[in-house]
Residue, then its C-alpha position, 0 to 999 in steps of 0.5 A: m558600490n562597484l558594478k560587480a557588487f551591484a550585480f551580485t546584490a541584484v541577483a541575490v535579491t532576485v533569488l530571495a524574492v522567488a525562493p519562497s514559492a520554490y520547492a514548496q514541499k520541502p522546508i528547510a530550517v531558518k538559520n536565525g530561528s526555530g521555524f521553517v521556510s517552504y523551500g529546499a534543494h532536495r528533489s527526492t523523498i522516500e516513505g513507508g506506510l503501515n496499514f492496520s487491519e483486523g485479521i491481517t497477520v503479516v503486512l509489509p510496509q507500503v513504500r513510496y518514492r517521489y522525484f520532483l521534476s520542478d518546484r510544483y510537480a512530482l512523480r511518485g511510485t508506490a509498492n505494497a504487499a500483504t499476506n493474511s494467513v488463518l489456521e483451523n484445527v479439527y480433531s477426531n475426538p474433540d471431547n477426548f484428545d487422541g492426538k489426531v488433528g486435521t488442519r485447514t490453512v487459508i492464505d491470501r497474498s497480494w501485491g500492487l504497484q502504482g504510479g502517479l503525478e502530484y501537484h504541490p501548491s505553496g505550503s506553510r513553514r511545516v505543512s506541505p499540501y498536494f493533490g494528483a492522479v494515480a494509476g496502478i496494477g495488482a495481483g494476488r491469490g487466495k489459497e487453501v490447503w487441507k490435511d486430514y480435513n474435510q467439510d460436512a454438509t453444513g460446511d463445518g470442518i471435520y477430521e478425515f484421515q488421509t484427506t487432502a485438498s487444495l484451492n486456488a483463486p488467483f486474480f489480477s487488477y488495475n486501478f486509477g483515481a485521485v489523491a490529496g494529502v498533506d506532509i507535516y514536517l517534524i524536523e528539517n527532513l523528517y515528516m509524517g503525512l495523511e493522504f485521502n484517495w478515491l480509486m476505481n478498481v477493476r478486478n479480474n478473478r480467474i477460475v477458482e480451482f479445487e482439487i481433493e484426494s481421499l481414500d475414496g478417490s480424487a476429484k478436480v472441479n471448478l468452484a467458480p467461473a472467471d469474472r470481473r468486478v468493478s468497485t470504487n472506494f474512498s479511503a485514507l491508506p496507509t494508516v501511518r505514513v512517515g517519510w524522509r527527504f534527500 
């Protein structure tokens, strides 16, 4: 063996020796088998997550992107949005429908952006654990629209011709916390995952404004003052998470 061949062999052995600890989050297929090893050359992953919750009519997927700064550390960014819409109908003659219908539409919209830093310890052939810290912001609005609709003294909806109203309840929030999760690779680049998070959320509710107009006149009132609410929660969201590395 000449000097060049020896040098090449030494470099190759060194690379193979340190490879299993590099890019622990990204398995690649073993050439002579069906297993996986815990490293790879790709630096990015993108994934979508979908929450399942009773009453949510439209939920846009939660989208997350990762960029690996090194074999252990990754930056992450997450975006999500949701809309919940409920329609209530009331009738001028419930027992004998005469075509006159009043409606109350309740809409809740929200969005959020979150960033963070993850640490990835060594994983197994298919499993890649991680943990990290996150911080984010969010905003949204609760809204009601009334048409030929009003409420009686008990709060029940009633039909009332040419009565319209609108309610607006905007908010802004920010959060920070910790996450821990695991990615399970189904094939070389496709994985599913589970993540638990603990978050402290600070929500600033703005003034709740209500405006109504009827045959008797119009009025504009503030139903609730601005306030701040602080909460903590432990959860596993999104419910389903599927990702692709590239």
